[in-house]
C-alpha positions as a printed NumPy array, in Angstrom:
array([[-100.648,   -9.959,  -31.447],
       [-102.026,  -10.528,  -27.867],
       [-102.327,   -6.629,  -26.925],
       [-105.343,   -4.428,  -26.522],
       [-106.59 ,   -2.979,  -30.212],
       [-104.871,    0.324,  -29.072],
       [-101.272,   -1.196,  -28.684],
       [-101.834,   -3.474,  -31.638],
       [-102.587,   -0.685,  -33.745],
       [ -99.683,    1.206,  -32.781],
       [ -97.321,   -1.902,  -33.603],
       [ -98.714,   -2.314,  -36.803],
       [ -97.969,    1.645,  -37.509],
       [ -94.331,    1.084,  -36.548],
       [ -93.841,   -1.497,  -38.647],
       [ -95.785,   -0.595,  -41.528],
       [ -93.803,    2.727,  -42.035],
       [ -91.735,    3.795,  -39.303],
       [ -90.663,    6.923,  -40.82 ],
       [ -94.657,    8.336,  -40.609],
       [ -94.69 ,    6.587,  -37.12 ],
       [ -92.269,    9.159,  -36.073],
       [ -93.931,   11.903,  -37.545],
       [ -97.049,   10.87 ,  -35.759],
       [ -95.128,   10.958,  -32.304],
       [ -93.258,   14.135,  -32.965],
       [ -96.493,   15.838,  -33.847],
       [ -98.211,   14.238,  -30.563],
       [ -94.938,   15.36 ,  -28.508],
       [ -95.454,   18.97 ,  -29.787],
       [ -98.861,   19.206,  -29.08 ],
       [ -98.526,   17.817,  -25.472],
       [ -95.69 ,   20.258,  -24.797],
       [ -97.438,   23.093,  -25.973],
       [-101.031,   22.126,  -24.649],
       [-101.564,   25.146,  -22.595],
       [-100.546,   27.759,  -25.385],
       [-102.711,   25.767,  -27.827],
       [-105.64 ,   25.851,  -25.613],
       [-105.389,   29.647,  -24.658],
       [-105.199,   30.239,  -28.628],
       [-108.169,   28.105,  -29.408],
       [-110.151,   29.896,  -26.608],
       [-108.803,   33.426,  -28.171],
       [-110.139,   32.156,  -31.836],
       [-113.235,   30.736,  -30.286],
       [-113.898,   34.438,  -28.415],
       [-113.146,   36.269,  -31.396],
       [-114.603,   34.484,  -34.051],
       [-111.811,   34.806,  -36.202],
       [-108.294,   32.765,  -36.581],
       [-105.686,   33.725,  -34.48 ],
       [-101.621,   33.478,  -34.817],
       [ -99.855,   32.026,  -31.64 ],
       [ -96.593,   31.043,  -30.435],
       [ -95.657,   27.777,  -29.323],
       [ -92.171,   26.286,  -28.577],
       [ -90.325,   23.69 ,  -30.398],
       [ -87.892,   21.857,  -28.253],
       [ -84.379,   21.251,  -29.816],
       [ -83.466,   17.697,  -30.437],
       [ -81.591,   16.077,  -27.721],
       [ -78.013,   15.487,  -28.323],
       [ -76.889,   12.015,  -29.001],
       [ -75.067,    9.926,  -26.431],
       [ -71.659,    9.522,  -26.71 ]])
């Protein structure tokens, strides 16, 4: 593959199961977009010692280009 191991793994996942790879990318994007809220919620759970319910934002899909 001629790439570093990380990119080689990504390429293999994309080829092996494109749908599941899309799920990985979507989950990463959701976590990245909500990193601050997730961090605050995790800290609240740590401080309280109990599970917390938190609010995140899920972006609407972009409209397809015409």
